[in-house]
C-alpha positions in Angstrom: -24.5 80.2 3.2 -25.8 82.5 6.0 -24.9 86.2 5.7 -25.2 86.8 9.5 -22.2 87.7 11.7 -20.0 84.9 12.7 -19.3 84.0 16.3 -16.4 81.9 17.7 -15.5 80.4 21.0 -13.9 82.7 23.6 -12.0 80.4 25.9 -11.1 81.5 29.4 -9.6 79.7 32.4 -12.1 77.5 34.1 -14.5 77.4 31.1 -16.7 74.3 31.1 -16.8 72.9 27.5 -19.6 70.9 26.0 -20.0 69.1 22.7 -21.9 72.1 21.4 -18.9 74.4 22.1 -16.7 72.2 19.9 -19.3 72.1 17.2 -19.6 75.9 17.3 -15.8 76.2 17.0 -15.8 73.9 13.9 -18.7 75.8 12.4 -16.9 79.1 12.7 -13.9 77.9 10.7 -16.0 76.1 8.2 -18.2 79.2 7.6 -15.1 81.4 7.2 -13.8 78.9 4.6 -17.1 78.9 2.8 -17.1 82.7 2.6 -13.6 82.7 1.2 -14.6 80.2 -1.5 -17.6 82.1 -2.6 -16.4 85.6 -2.5 -12.9 84.8 -3.9 -13.7 82.1 -6.4 -17.5 81.8 -6.9 -19.3 78.5 -7.2 -19.3 75.7 -9.8 -16.8 73.3 -11.3 -13.2 74.0 -10.5 -11.6 71.1 -12.3 -12.7 67.9 -14.0 -16.2 66.5 -13.3 -16.9 66.1 -17.0 -20.0 63.9 -17.7 -20.8 61.5 -20.5 -24.3 59.9 -20.8 -24.6 56.5 -22.4 -27.3 54.0 -23.1 -27.2 50.2 -23.0 -30.1 47.8 -23.2 -32.6 50.7 -22.7 -30.9 51.7 -19.5 -29.0 55.0 -19.0 -25.8 55.7 -17.0 -23.5 58.6 -16.5 -19.7 58.5 -16.2 -18.5 61.4 -14.1 -14.8 62.1 -14.2 -12.8 62.9 -11.1 -12.7 66.5 -10.1 -13.5 69.3 -7.6 -16.2 71.9 -7.3 -17.7 74.4 -5.0 -21.4 74.5 -4.0 -23.5 77.7 -3.8 -22.9 77.5 0.0 -19.1 77.6 -0.5 -18.6 73.9 0.4 -15.9 72.1 -1.5 -17.0 68.9 -3.2 -14.3 66.3 -4.2 -14.8 63.3 -6.4 -11.5 61.5 -6.1 -12.1 58.9 -8.8 -14.3 58.6 -11.9 -17.6 56.8 -11.3 -20.3 55.3 -13.4 -23.8 55.8 -12.0 -27.1 54.5 -13.2 -29.7 57.1 -14.2 -33.4 56.4 -13.8 -35.4 58.1 -16.5 -37.9 60.6 -14.9 -41.5 60.0 -15.7 -42.1 63.7 -16.6 -40.6 65.1 -19.8 -38.5 68.2 -19.5 -35.1 69.5 -18.8 -33.1 68.2 -15.8 -29.8 69.0 -14.1 -27.4 66.3 -12.9 -26.0 67.6 -9.6 -23.1 66.4 -7.4 -24.2 66.8 -3.8 -22.1 67.3 -0.6 -23.1 64.5 1.8 -22.3 64.1 5.5 -23.0 61.0 7.7 -21.7 59.6 11.0 -18.8 57.2 10.5 -20.1 54.1 12.2 -16.7 52.4 12.2 -15.4 54.9 14.8 -17.7 54.3 17.8 -16.8 55.8 21.2 -18.3 55.1 24.7 -20.5 57.8 26.2 -19.2 58.8 29.6 -21.0 57.4 32.6 -23.4 55.4 30.4 -23.5 52.1 28.6 -24.1 53.9 25.2 -21.7 54.5 22.4 -21.8 56.9 19.5 -19.9 57.7 16.4 -17.2 60.3 17.0 -16.5 61.2 13.4 -18.4 62.6 10.5 -17.6 61.4 7.0 -17.9 63.8 4.0 -18.7 62.3 0.7 -20.6 63.0 -2.6 -23.7 61.8 -4.3 -24.9 62.5 -7.9 -28.7 63.1 -8.2 -31.0 64.3 -11.0 -33.5 67.1 -10.4 -35.7 69.3 -12.6 -33.8 72.3 -14.0 -35.9 74.8 -12.1 -35.1 73.2 -8.7 -32.0 75.0 -7.4 -29.7 72.9 -5.2 -27.5 75.1 -2.9 -25.5 72.2 -1.5 -24.5 70.7 -4.8 -22.4 71.4 -7.9 -24.2 71.5 -11.3 -22.6 68.9 -13.7 -24.7 68.8 -16.9 -28.1 69.4 -18.3 -30.2 66.5 -19.6 -33.3 66.6 -21.7 -36.0 63.9 -21.1 -38.6 63.2 -23.8 -40.7 60.1 -24.4 -38.5 58.0 -22.1 -35.3 59.1 -23.7 -32.4 61.1 -22.1 -30.2 63.4 -24.2 -27.3 65.3 -22.8 -27.4 69.0 -23.5 -24.0 70.4 -24.4 -24.4 73.8 -22.7 -22.0 75.3 -20.1 -22.7 75.0 -16.4 -21.3 77.3 -13.7 -17.6 77.2 -13.3 -15.5 78.4 -10.4 -12.3 80.3 -10.0 -9.8 80.1 -12.9 -12.1 77.7 -14.7 -14.7 80.4 -15.0 -12.5 82.0 -17.6 -13.1 81.5 -21.2 -9.7 79.8 -21.8 -11.0 76.7 -20.1 -14.7 76.9 -20.9 -16.8 75.0 -23.4 -17.5 78.2 -25.4 -14.1 79.3 -26.5 -13.2 76.3 -28.8 -16.4 76.9 -30.7 -15.7 80.6 -31.3 -12.1 79.8 -32.2 -13.3 77.2 -34.7 -15.8 79.7 -36.2 -12.9 82.1 -36.8 -10.5 79.5 -38.2 -13.0 78.1 -40.7 -14.2 81.5 -41.9 -10.7 82.7 -42.5 -10.2 79.6 -44.7 -13.5 80.2 -46.5 -12.6 83.8 -47.4 -9.1 82.8 -48.6 -10.4 80.0 -50.8 -13.2 82.2 -52.2 -10.4 84.4 -53.6 -8.4 81.4 -54.8 -11.3 80.0 -56.7 -12.1 83.5 -58.2 -15.6 83.3 -56.7 -14.7 86.5 -54.8 -12.8 89.1 -56.8 -13.3 92.4 -55.2 -12.1 93.4 -51.7 -15.1 95.5 -50.8 -15.9 97.0 -47.4 -17.9 94.0 -46.1 -15.0 91.7 -46.9 -12.4 93.9 -45.2 -14.7 94.4 -42.2 -15.2 90.6 -41.8 -11.5 89.8 -42.2 -10.6 92.5 -39.6 -13.2 91.2 -37.2 -11.9 87.7 -37.5 -8.3 88.7 -37.0 -9.2 91.0 -34.1 -11.3 88.3 -32.4 -8.5 85.8 -32.9 -6.0 88.0 -31.1 -8.5 88.8 -28.3 -9.0 85.1 -27.6 -5.3 84.3 -27.5 -5.2 85.9 -24.0 -6.3 83.7 -21.2 -8.8 85.4 -18.9 -11.5 86.4 -21.3 -14.8 85.8 -19.5 -17.7 83.8 -21.0 -19.7 87.0 -21.0 -17.1 88.6 -23.4 -17.2 85.4 -25.5 -20.9 85.8 -26.0 -20.4 89.4 -27.2 -17.6 88.3 -29.5 -19.7 85.6 -31.1 -22.6 88.1 -31.4 -20.4 90.6 -33.1 -18.8 88.1 -35.5 -22.2 86.8 -36.6 -23.1 90.4 -37.6 -20.0 90.8 -39.7 -20.6 87.3 -41.2 -24.1 88.3 -42.2 -22.8 91.4 -44.0 -20.1 89.3 -45.7 -22.2 86.3 -46.9 -25.4 88.1 -47.9 -24.1 89.8 -51.1 -22.0 86.8 -52.3 -23.0 85.7 -55.8 -25.3 82.6 -56.2 -22.5 80.2 -57.2 -22.5 77.6 -54.5 -25.7 76.0 -53.3 -24.3 75.4 -49.8 -23.5 79.1 -49.4 -27.0 80.1 -50.4 -28.5 77.9 -47.7 -25.9 79.1 -45.2 -26.9 82.7 -45.8 -30.4 82.0 -44.5 -28.9 80.3 -41.4 -26.7 83.3 -40.7 -29.6 85.7 -41.2 -31.7 83.9 -38.7 -29.0 83.6 -36.0 -28.0 87.3 -36.6 -31.6 88.4 -36.1 -31.8 86.7 -32.7 -28.6 88.0 -31.2 -29.5 89.0 -27.6 -29.1 92.6 -26.3 -26.2 93.5 -24.1 -28.5 93.7 -21.1 -29.7 90.1 -21.5 -28.7 87.5 -18.9 -26.4 84.5 -19.4 -29.3 82.1 -19.8 -30.5 84.0 -22.8 -27.1 84.2 -24.3 -26.5 80.4 -23.7 -29.6 79.5 -25.7 -28.6 81.8 -28.5 -25.0 80.4 -28.5 -26.5 76.9 -29.1 -27.8 78.3 -32.5 -24.5 79.9 -33.2 -22.7 76.6 -32.6 -25.0 74.9 -35.1 -23.5 77.0 -37.9 -20.2 75.2 -37.6 -21.4 72.0 -39.3 -22.7 73.7 -42.6 -19.8 76.1 -42.5 -17.4 73.2 -42.3 -19.0 71.6 -45.4 -18.6 74.9 -47.3 -14.9 75.0 -46.3 -14.4 71.4 -47.5 -16.1 72.0 -50.8 -14.0 75.1 -51.5 -10.8 73.3 -50.4 -11.6 70.5 -52.9 -12.1 73.0 -55.7 -8.8 74.7 -54.9 -7.0 71.3 -55.0 -8.6 70.4 -58.3 -7.4 73.7 -59.9 -3.8 73.1 -59.0 
């Protein structure tokens, strides 16, 4: 979107209008609307537009759910119904982004005669959308980013990382990140509780109290809608520090916990600084998320032990 001053038509009695004047009038109102969208709501997905990549007979396709988004130019993009589109595997390996483009084209079904000639032209412009795949480093200002896709050796793998979200959806309550942090809190609370129940943890030392307090405080913080993704990154980073202090001194009684300690140590050592950008935090959060699977297995094993002791 241009940052220059806007101009609009100034009608007066006797003004001779041309087609360019009407285009300028439309452009003024559209530009104002684009500015409102960007400065009030930002750009990205507003609602829906979830993507699922599938493969059948060595061919890939993407199902894009219905939804609405705003481009970096402030243009609204509406996909009224879910669509399934074929994906051609790029020849070059790397990371790609699937975009939903805003597309305009003359509506050929609405042709009007041109005055004082034998010609006719379309009198309407139809706005539509088109999904396209581009390398991750190619920014597309007139499109909405839908999902990241890794391409390697002729295979396409969807990358489960957040994409820009717009307006209310930019808040953590509706983002991909929040459920992962909430799950980390929930499972760890159960692990601490069951460690006491199985007598594997007997003393309520400082690290245990600090970890429990951090889990509870974070849980209350995330109840409130409106926490930004940036705050979620910081919450996850803080929790992993307390988790490291909690798990490190645990006795060597469960093999899974011993392996988990090393995972936590690595993730904790790579927590980005507060001055790092969102891209750095996103890459780190992927490592944080990978802790959920081994953590879940520890929880299941402790739960089974508790049940056996009853």
